[in-house]
N, C-alpha and C positions, 0 to 999 in steps of 0.2 A: 628679684632684679633691683642689689642691691646700687645707691647714691652712689660709690666708689668701683665697684666693678662698670655703670656704666661708662661713667669719665674712661677708665684704666679698655671696655671697651671701641673708644672712641679714637681717643688716640694710639690703641696698638695700629685701631684701622689704618687712622689717617698716617703713619705716620711706614707700616707693611707697603700700602695698597695704593701710598702718592693720593687720595682722596683729603677734599677738604670737610674737616671739620664738624661746621653746618652746615654739610649734606647730609652728616654720620649721620647726628642728631637726628635729622627731618624725617631718617630713614628709619631710624628706632622709633620717630613716632610715630606715622603711617605703621611701620608694623602693628605696636601696642595699642593703633585705636582700630584696626581690621581685625587682629584677636577678640577685641570685646566687645566688635559688633555680633564676630561668632554663637558672641557668650549669650548678647542681650539683645541678638535680631535686627534682621536687616529693616524694618525699618525706624530702631532706634538712633538717638543722635549723640557721640558721643566726640569729645574731644580733649585731649595728651597731650602735652608741653612738660616738657624740661628745660632742668635752670642750665642753661653752658655753663659753669662756674661749680655748684658744686653738686649736677647731675639728678635734687630732688626730682623728681616724678608726679607728676597733681595733669589730675581731671574733673571729668564731671561728663555725663551719665542722662540724657534729657535737662538738661538745666541743673542739676543732681551735684556739689559735686561728687568725688572715687575719693576715698578714704586711700592710705601711702597702700599697707595691710593690701588691701584690695586690685588696685593696678601691680602691686611686685610678688602676689599668691596666685588668686583665684583668674584672675587670664592663663587661655593656652602653651603653652609655655613653650614646646612644638610646634604649636605655630606662629607663634612669631616667630619662633628661628629663622621658619622658613621665611615670611612674607622681610625679617631683615637679612636675609642672604639674596634672593632678587635682590631686594633692596640692595645691597653691597655693590654686586653684581652690575643690575647696571651704570651704579654711580660708577663703581670704575668702567666700567665701558665707553662711558660720556665722558671719564677725568682724558684719557688714551685717547679717545675722538677728539678731545678740541685742542688734547697736546700732539697731534699731527693737524690736522688741519690750517692749522699755525704753520706748518709746515711747508707750506701746499707750494712746490717750485725753488723749494729751495732741491741744495743737492747733500744727500746720506749716502756713507758708505757703509754696505751690511757684508756680511757671508753670504755664500751661497749652500745655503741646507737641501735641496736636490733640485733637478733636472728633471719633472717630467713632463712629459704630452706636447712637448712644445712650450713647456714656460716652467722660471725657473722661481722656489721657494728663496729668499732671500729672508735672513737672520739682524736687524734692528736692535739692539743689544736686548732685551726680551720681546718680542715681538716684533712676531712673521709678517711677511709684505709676499704682491706676487711680483713678478715682471713675464707678463703677457705674452704670449709672440707679438703678438699690436704693438708691438712696441719696446723689440728689440732694434737693434742696429743687424737692415738683413746683412746675412752671413756669417752673425757673431753664435757663437757654441760660448755656454756654460759647465762650470765641473765640482760637486761639492768641493766646502770651503775654500771656494777663489772667493778672494779680495772683490770686490764689482761696488762700484757707484754710480747714482742714479740719483733723481731727480721725482719726489711725490709728487706724483701727478693725480692724484682719484684720493679723497679720507670717504667711506661711510658707511652705515650702521647696520649692519646687519644680523638679525637676533642679536644678539646677549655680545657677538662679534663685534668688530672693527677688521675692516675688509681697506686696506692699503693699498695702492696698483703706484707702480715706479716707473718711469721710463724715462728711459736710454734718446730718443726719436727727438725730444719735445727742441726746440732753437734755446732752452731755461740753457738747458748743461753747459754746453757751451759757453751761454754766459754766463757760468757759474764754475768752469774750471776756467774762463781766462781772469776771474774777482781771485782767484788761489793762486795761480804761477803768474799771473805783476800785479806786480804792489801800486804801476801808477794805479789800474782801475781800481783796486779796494784803498786804494789813500783817497779816492775821489775828485786826482788830475786827470788823470782820461778817461771819458763817459764814452758805456755803448750807448750809441743810440738807435741802430738796431739790429738783427741779425735774420739777417730766410736763406734756410736748411735747408735741402735735401737729407736723410737720417745717413752716415753711410760713402756717399760720392761726392757730397761734396757745398758746403756753407761758404755764407758772404754773411762780413763781419763790421760795421759799418761802426766804427769814432774819432771822434773828436781831441782835442787837451784844452784846458781852461792856461798850461801854461805856455805862452808858444817858446819857449827853450825846449817845452820838450816835447821832441818828434814823436807825440801817440803811434803811427805805423811798426816805427824803429824800434821805439820804443815797449811791441809785444809781441812781433816776428827777437831780436832780445839776439845776445851776439852769438853768429854761429847759431840760429833762427834754433837755439837753445830750449827758449820759455814757445813757441807755434811748434814747436817741434812734438815735448812733451804734450800737449791739450792732440799735436793730431794721432800719436801713441797710443791715445787712454779713449780715442773714440777709430781705434778700428784703421791711420792710417786715412780718414777723411781726410778730403782737399779741401785748405780751411784759405780766402783771399781773406786782406783784412783791408779795407775800402775808408779811403778816409772821406768827414762826413760832413758837408757842407749846406747851409739851409737853400743857397741858389742850386734850382735841377741845375741849368744851366751848368752848373761845377760839379756837380754830384752824381746829373743820368752816367757822362764821362768816363768815373772816377768806376763807377760800382759794373757798366762792361770792360774794362782793362780785364784781361795785357793788347784786347781789340783796342785800333789805334782810330776814334770817332769823328772826322768831319765838322759834322753841324747837327745842335740837335731842333729842332720844331717841340716846341711847346703848344695843345692842344686844349685849351681851360676846361671848353666848352664838355669835353668827352674827357678827363680827364688822360689823355695820351703823349707818349712824345716818341716823334718818331725823327728814328736817328739814320742819317746819313753816312754811308762811308762809300769806305772804298771796294770796288771789288773784290779785293786779297786779302780784305778783312771781313768779309764778310759774313764767309764763317767760325773761324772765329771769333768777334763776336758773338754770334747764336751763339756758338757752345754745339758740343755733343747733342744727340736729338732735341737741341734750343736749350737745354740745361745754364747756363750762361744767364744768356734772356732770360729769361725763366724767374731764376734766383734774384739780376739788378730787377726785375718789373719785383718784386716783395721786397727788394730791401729801399723803394727808394714808394711805397703807396699808389707809382701811375704798372697803368699799359704800358709798352716798350715796342716796340715794330718796328724792327731793322731796315730797310734799305736801299739802295744807290737806288745813285740819282738820275741814271735815267731810267730806274724802277718807275720813282716816283712820279718825275716829269709821266706817263708813260697812266698810272693811277689820276692825277690829274685829267690828262685829257682824259680815258675815261672816263670819270667822272663828272664833268663839266656835262659831258655829251650824252650821259643815261642823266642827271636830271633834267635836264635843259627840255628829255625831250615825255618826261611825266606832263600830264594835262596844270595850268597852274602856275607852273615854273617855268621862267625865262633867265636867257640866260645869263644876266648883272643876278639874281639871287644863286644860281647853281656856283657862279663865281666864288658871289663869300659865302653860302659853304661848303667850295672846299675849299678858299680862306683858313675856317675855322675848324679842319681835320677831317671832312667830313669824305669820305673816298668808294663809301659805299652805298645799297641800296640796302645793308642791311643796321650802315651806320643815321643813318637819314632816317629806318623804322623807327628809332628809340631817341631822337630828337623834339627834349621837352619842348609842344604843344604855345607855349607861350614865348620861343626866343625863333620859331620857324614867322611866325606872327609876325612879329619884332620887326623879322629881321625880312621883313617880303613885301611887308604892308599889305597878308592876308586875311580872307576872313575864317573863325572857328571853321565851319565848313568846309572854309575850303584846305585850313590845313587836315585836318582830319582825309578827307578824299585822296590826302601824299598820300600824307604818311598810312592808309587802309595801299594805293601804291606798291609804295617804299617795299610797306613788307611781302606784296605780292611776288614780286618779286626777287626777292632775297631768301625768295621761301623756290621758287624755276630756278636760283643762282647755284644753292648752296646743296637741287635735286641733280645738277646739270655736272656742278661736280663732284658729285656720291655715283655720279654716274664715269661720271669721265677716268677716275682714283679704280672704279670698277672692272674700267678697260682696260685700262694699262693695269692692272694686279694678273685679269689674263694675257693678256697679252707676255707682259712676265713671266707666268703659269708657261708660252708655250711656248717661249724662248729660253726661259729656262731645260723647257723636256727634246725640244730642238740639241741643245749641245750636249747633256748629257747621251741624247744619240750617238749623235757624230764621236762624241769620244771614244762613246762602247765600240762603232763601228771603228775608228781608227784606234784601239788597241787590237784587236782584234785581227785587222787586216798587218798591223805592224809582229804582232805573233807570229804570222804565215809570214810575214816578207823570212825572222827569223829563223822560221819552219829551214826553208827553201833556202839561205845561207847557209844553215850548221850541213844543205845534204841530205834528210832524208826526207828519203821521196819513197814511195811506196813500191812492195814490191808484191810482183805477179805471180803466174803461174811460166810462166815465159823465161821474165829475170832471174828464174831462182837456179840456180846450180844444181845439173843432176850428179848425181851420186848414184852406180853401177851397184847392184846387189855382192856381187865382185869382187867389185872397192871395199 
């Protein structure tokens, strides 16, 4: 292998495979070492180096210099070629892996090559990636040659290949679409502070503007909603709520729960929970369908949010004080302090930090342990009772449904009989049938 041939090989691989020249040089050196080791024996000490400027090869065998002719002519050429190919493939795999690893969380655009077994194979330039069913928006389907956008979720090496996994359900996709569609976000004037998402159904995006002259919510919506409409269409009709961010939770929580109107927010610092009071007519709107609105608001704010009316809170406070006071070692004054900190159930009390309870009630460690143990026991009993109540309710609903179905079926039969009678349909008996004589 002549020096100029080595340089030509390195340059060609560098250009064709986009692999750093140093990696190629190292691969060729490793290939030559492997080939010579097989020739001289596994116990021999062989070193090989290639001059990066002129391609000259030099090496040693057990400390003795090897001449250039021996390096280029006497080694197993086929063995060297196989090792070089293997090393180049590994270098190519590592190069592809590093390239896409840097793009994790970024949005890419690709073309669907095929859709088999609920998994879409997407071509990204010259590299294939997969969009598994678990990372697809519910209800979406894909067709060959269709262009889609997704974020790179994971990149990993699998043998000699690189496996690239895409996703369309992560919050990063919403963020990248906002950055693409809204210039103020791309320019850094408007910042996305938080995103909570239930793919295919609803997302909440909290934004803030560094320029008081720019309305962050209005800029994201666009004139006649054209900006947000493009994002919604890309996400298959997913509803997007744009929330005005505020570092003050007393302001952020009501913003996050829109369109519901909030009367008061009570922050329970020890539990990381916010109790939100609303009017009766706003209760279902604040909670949302199947709890979706409050669930997304909780994720957006980073706090547990519990929605209730003032009457419900008063009832819970009354029950909590009575229940806590009945635990041996807890007097009413401590129970009231616990309720004031947001502890409204035995389950809440069972997870309190022992040091906090000791300080709050002037209690010993042994007394606190006994109180927490009793709270855990009562919480388990309450959970079992609630589960039994739910089971009874399901049984009651099942019986009621069966009864309603039977009543409906009976009413249907009765209606059909009544309709038949009104139409004058009657059973014909031999006595009522007309007599016809043979002569006639």
